[in-house]
C-alpha positions in Angstrom: -103.0 65.8 88.3 -101.8 69.3 88.9 -98.1 70.2 88.8 -98.1 70.5 92.6 -99.0 67.1 94.0 -99.8 65.7 97.4 -97.2 63.2 98.4 -97.0 60.6 101.3 -93.5 59.5 102.2 -92.9 56.9 104.9 -89.6 56.5 106.7 -88.8 60.1 106.2 -86.7 61.3 109.1 -83.4 60.5 107.5 -81.6 59.2 104.4 -83.3 59.0 101.0 -86.8 59.7 102.6 -85.6 62.9 104.2 -83.9 64.1 101.1 -87.1 63.4 99.1 -89.3 65.3 101.5 -86.9 68.3 101.5 -86.7 68.4 97.7 -90.5 68.1 97.4 -91.1 71.0 99.7 -88.6 73.1 97.9 -90.5 72.5 94.7 -93.8 73.5 96.2 -95.4 70.1 96.7 -97.6 69.3 99.6 -96.0 66.5 101.7 -97.2 64.2 104.5 -94.3 62.3 105.9 -94.1 59.6 108.6 -91.5 58.4 111.0 -91.5 56.4 114.2 -90.2 59.6 115.8 -92.2 62.7 114.7 -89.8 64.8 116.8 -86.8 63.7 114.7 -88.9 64.5 111.6 -89.9 67.9 112.7 -86.3 68.7 113.7 -85.0 67.6 110.4 -87.6 69.4 108.2 -88.9 72.3 110.3 -92.4 73.8 110.4 -93.8 74.5 106.9 -97.4 75.2 105.9 -97.5 72.5 103.3 -95.9 69.8 105.5 -97.7 67.3 107.7 -95.4 65.2 109.9 -96.9 62.1 111.4 -95.8 59.5 114.0 -96.4 56.1 112.5 -95.4 52.5 112.9 -96.3 51.1 109.5 -96.6 47.6 110.9 -99.7 48.7 112.8 -102.6 48.5 110.3 -105.1 50.5 112.4 -102.5 53.3 113.0 -101.8 53.3 109.2 -105.6 53.7 108.5 -105.9 56.6 110.8 -102.8 58.3 109.4 -104.0 58.0 105.8 -107.4 59.5 106.9 -105.5 62.5 108.5 -103.5 63.0 105.2 -106.6 63.1 103.0 -108.5 65.3 105.5 -105.6 67.7 105.7 -104.8 68.0 102.0 -108.0 67.0 100.4 -106.6 64.2 98.3 -103.5 62.1 97.7 -101.4 61.8 94.5 -98.2 59.9 95.2 -97.4 57.3 97.8 -93.7 56.3 98.5 -93.3 53.2 100.7 -89.8 54.0 102.0 -89.9 52.8 105.6 -87.4 49.9 105.9 -85.8 47.6 108.4 -82.3 46.3 108.1 -81.5 42.8 109.5 -78.3 40.9 109.0 -77.7 37.3 109.9 -77.7 33.9 108.1 -80.9 32.0 107.8 -79.8 29.6 110.5 -78.7 32.3 112.9 -81.8 34.6 113.0 -84.5 33.8 115.4 -88.2 33.7 114.3 -88.7 37.0 116.1 -85.8 38.7 114.2 -86.9 37.4 110.8 -90.6 38.3 111.4 -89.8 41.9 112.5 -88.0 42.5 109.2 -91.0 41.2 107.3 -93.4 43.2 109.5 -91.8 46.5 108.4 -90.6 45.8 104.9 -93.4 43.7 103.6 -96.5 44.0 105.8 -95.8 47.7 106.5 -95.8 48.4 102.8 -98.9 46.3 102.4 -100.7 48.2 105.1 -99.9 51.5 103.3 -101.1 50.1 100.0 -104.3 48.6 101.5 -105.3 51.9 103.1 -104.3 54.3 100.3 -105.8 52.4 97.4 -109.5 53.2 98.2 -108.7 56.9 97.8 -106.6 56.5 94.7 -109.1 54.1 93.2 -112.0 56.5 93.8 -110.2 59.3 92.0 -108.9 57.0 89.3 -105.4 58.4 89.5 -102.3 58.2 91.6 -98.8 56.7 91.8 -97.4 54.1 94.2 -93.7 53.8 94.5 -92.4 50.9 96.6 -88.8 51.1 97.6 -87.2 47.7 97.4 -83.4 47.3 97.1 -80.9 45.9 94.6 -80.9 43.1 97.3 -84.5 42.5 96.2 -83.3 41.5 92.7 -79.8 40.1 93.3 -79.9 37.8 96.3 -76.4 36.2 96.5 -75.2 38.0 99.7 -74.3 35.6 102.6 -75.9 36.9 105.8 -78.6 39.0 104.0 -81.1 36.2 103.3 -84.0 37.6 105.4 -83.5 41.2 104.2 -83.2 40.0 100.6 -86.4 37.9 101.0 -88.4 40.8 102.3 -87.2 43.0 99.5 -87.9 40.3 96.9 -91.4 40.2 98.4 -91.9 43.9 98.0 -91.0 43.5 94.3 -93.3 40.5 93.8 -96.3 42.2 95.4 -95.7 45.4 93.4 -95.7 43.5 90.1 -99.1 42.1 91.1 -100.3 45.6 92.2 -99.3 47.0 88.9 -101.5 44.5 87.1 -104.4 45.1 89.5 -104.2 48.9 89.5 -103.3 49.8 85.8 -107.0 49.8 84.7 -107.8 52.1 87.6 -105.5 54.8 86.3 -102.9 54.1 89.1 -99.2 53.9 88.2 -96.8 51.7 90.1 -93.0 51.4 90.2 -90.5 49.2 92.1 -87.4 51.1 92.9 -84.2 49.1 93.5 -81.6 51.5 95.1 -78.0 50.5 95.1 -75.6 51.8 97.8 -76.5 55.3 98.7 -74.5 57.4 101.2 -77.1 57.4 104.0 -77.1 56.2 107.6 -78.5 52.7 106.6 -75.1 51.0 107.0 -74.7 51.9 110.6 -75.0 49.9 113.8 -77.9 52.2 114.7 -79.9 51.2 111.6 -78.6 47.8 110.5 -79.2 45.1 113.1 -77.0 42.0 113.4 -77.8 38.5 114.6 -78.3 38.1 118.3 -76.9 34.6 118.2 -74.0 34.5 115.7 -72.5 31.1 114.7 -68.7 31.0 114.2 -68.9 28.7 111.1 -70.4 31.5 109.0 -67.1 33.4 108.4 -68.1 34.7 104.9 -71.2 36.3 106.4 -69.2 37.9 109.3 -66.7 39.3 106.8 -69.6 40.8 104.7 -71.0 42.2 107.9 -67.7 43.9 108.6 -67.4 45.3 105.1 -70.9 46.8 105.2 -70.5 48.2 108.7 -66.9 49.4 108.4 -65.6 49.7 104.9 -68.6 50.8 102.8 -70.0 53.6 104.9 -68.9 57.0 103.5 -67.8 55.3 100.2 -71.2 54.5 98.7 -71.5 55.8 95.1 -75.1 56.9 95.4 -75.9 60.6 96.2 -79.2 60.6 98.2 -80.0 64.1 96.9 -79.7 62.9 93.3 -81.7 59.9 94.2 -84.5 62.1 95.5 -84.4 64.1 92.3 -84.7 60.9 90.2 -87.8 59.8 92.1 -89.4 63.2 91.5 -88.6 63.0 87.8 -89.9 59.4 87.7 -93.4 60.7 88.7 -93.3 63.2 85.9 -92.9 60.6 83.2 -95.8 59.8 81.0 -95.0 56.1 80.9 -94.1 54.8 84.4 -91.5 52.0 84.5 -92.4 49.0 86.5 -88.8 48.4 87.5 -86.3 51.3 88.2 -82.8 50.4 89.1 -81.4 53.5 90.9 -77.6 54.0 90.9 -74.9 52.8 88.6 -74.1 49.9 91.0 -77.7 48.8 91.0 -77.8 49.0 87.2 -74.6 47.0 86.9 -75.7 44.2 89.3 -79.1 43.9 87.7 -77.5 43.5 84.3 -75.2 40.8 85.6 -78.2 39.0 87.2 -80.3 39.2 84.0 -77.3 37.8 82.0 -76.9 34.9 84.5 -80.6 34.0 84.4 -80.5 34.1 80.6 -77.6 31.7 80.6 -79.4 29.3 82.9 -82.5 29.5 80.7 -80.5 28.8 77.5 -78.4 26.0 79.0 -81.4 24.0 80.3 -84.1 24.9 77.8 -84.5 21.3 76.6 -84.8 19.9 80.1 -87.2 22.6 81.1 -89.5 21.9 78.2 -89.3 18.1 78.6 -91.7 18.3 81.6 -94.7 19.1 79.4 -97.3 16.6 78.5 -96.7 15.1 75.0 -98.5 16.9 72.3 -100.8 14.8 70.1 
């Protein structure tokens, strides 16, 4: 692939997605970017000859198919796909309605799957490309009360990306799961992070964590979205693509603690685990 690449970035009208698009254009890349509101996207980025803004609901498979066709027709090919569109939903597993839970999965899981399904034919044909799926540290460390559905959707992103990596490697296509920590974006705001429509008083720990995320953390996140965007661009330039990339010092630290905890469980119950095999003759 040439130094200048064709990128597709979903969920690009604000936050990390917007910073990534801005950095890419500054570096001379060709960028197709999607948002549910193309007006917000155009207002944020402006008119540029190497920029293609698209209105897209990633949960609509037919709309995704048409959008990908537009990208390839406009730029001639596609090099890098960044599944960044996301949906934040708070609420304990008991509190959330079926509709609330499914909407989170429609965007975070099936939306990413729609993008993968419709970009893979082009990447497969050219035997090159890079798919970056944005999960979350909550897709690796799940012990946050009130975040169960969001966590589950981001764990699903990680799981399907691991399978995709195994499927696509022989086709010349690289794949990475990105687990961002807390970045100073608009994600932790009442406009972006939805709370349960029917809260239950007994879940006091979950409500306190809601309050912390909506009131205390915003403006104090350690992650700089501009530096996060630079890291993603550098990631694509690496000869050996990592399957897992923990982005941010907090993400790195929480992942390390989770790995240590799992290793302790493995070691503590090794005998019981292995006792379930058939006896060897």
